[in-house]
N, C-alpha and C positions, 0 to 999 in steps of 0.2 A: 178440837182437833179430832180428826176422824182417826180410828186404828183400824190398820190393814194387817191382820194376823199380829205378829209379835212387832210390827214396826207401826210408828206414828206417823199419819199424813202430814206433810210439811217439813219433814227431815230427810235431808238428801244423804244418801250414802255413797260411798265407793264402791262400785260393782263391776263386775268383769264375768263374762262368759254368760252360762243360763241361771246361776245361782249368785245372790248377794249374802254376804256374810258381815254382819255388824253385831258386835258384842255378843257374838257366839249365837246368834241368831239367824235363821236362815228365810228367806224371801225368794218367793218365784219372780221371773222375769217381770210378769204382769205388775206385781205390786212394785217393783223397780221403776217401771215406766211411767206408773201413776206417780210415784213419789216425785219424780223429775220433771212431771209435768204440774205437780202442785208446788210452785216456787212460793218463796215469801211475797205475799202480797205488797204492792206498791202503795205508795200514800194515795196516788189518785184514783185506785181502784174504790176505795173507800168514799170518794167525795161523789156525790150526785151529780147530774148536769145542772139542776137548778142552783146547787152550791158553787158551782164553778162560776157559772152566770154572774150569780148576785157578788161574788169576789171580782170577777173581771169589772162588772159595772161599778162598783166601790172605788176599785183602782183606777178607772178612767174619770169617775167624778172628781178624785183627789188630784189627779194629773191636771185636768183642766181648770181646777181650782187654783193650783200652784202656777201654772202657765197665763192664767187670764190676765195678769197686769202686763206682761209681756206681749199677748196677742192684741191687746187695746192700743198700746203704744205704736205698734207697726200698722195699725189702721184696721184690724179685722174687726168688722160691724161696722164700719163707716165708708163702705167701698161705693163706688158710684152705681152702684144696683140695686143697694138696699134700700127698700122703701118704707119709709117712716112718715106716719099720717097721725098730727098733732092736733087735740081740741083742746078745749079749756080745762077739761079735767081728766082727760086721758091721752093716752100715747099708744099707737099700735104700730109695731115693728114688724117687718118682712125681711129677714136680711138674706135675700134670694142669690145675690152675688157672692157673699162669704160662704152661703152653703155650696155653691158651686166650686168655690175655690179649694173649700175643705174637703170635699168629695174627690177632687182631681188629685190633690195632694195625698190623699189616703189610698186610693186606687193607685197610685204609682208606687207608693210604699209596699201595698201588698203585693204588687205585681213582681217586685223586685226580689221579695222574699219567697215568693212562689215559683221564682224562675228557676 
């Protein structure tokens, strides 16, 4: 915490006029304005963008894992545009139609939320 004169930064006081009085101490208007600008930090300010990305990626992986049985039952992954090349010891899978369908659904959902 940073100390401004007799007041501690991050602590909000009730002020009126040019002078603030709290517990018998006097602060100038600049200190009052500084104290109002320094509100208690929220949890999201302490989280870096990389941490946010990793948390969202983990949540997405968990969600996909939970929905996987439902998605395979409705045929996602076996649509008539998905290319499957099978050899004796290998299998190559290109889910083109499934990717286009998922992209259209997600684009519609994001469009609705940003509207």
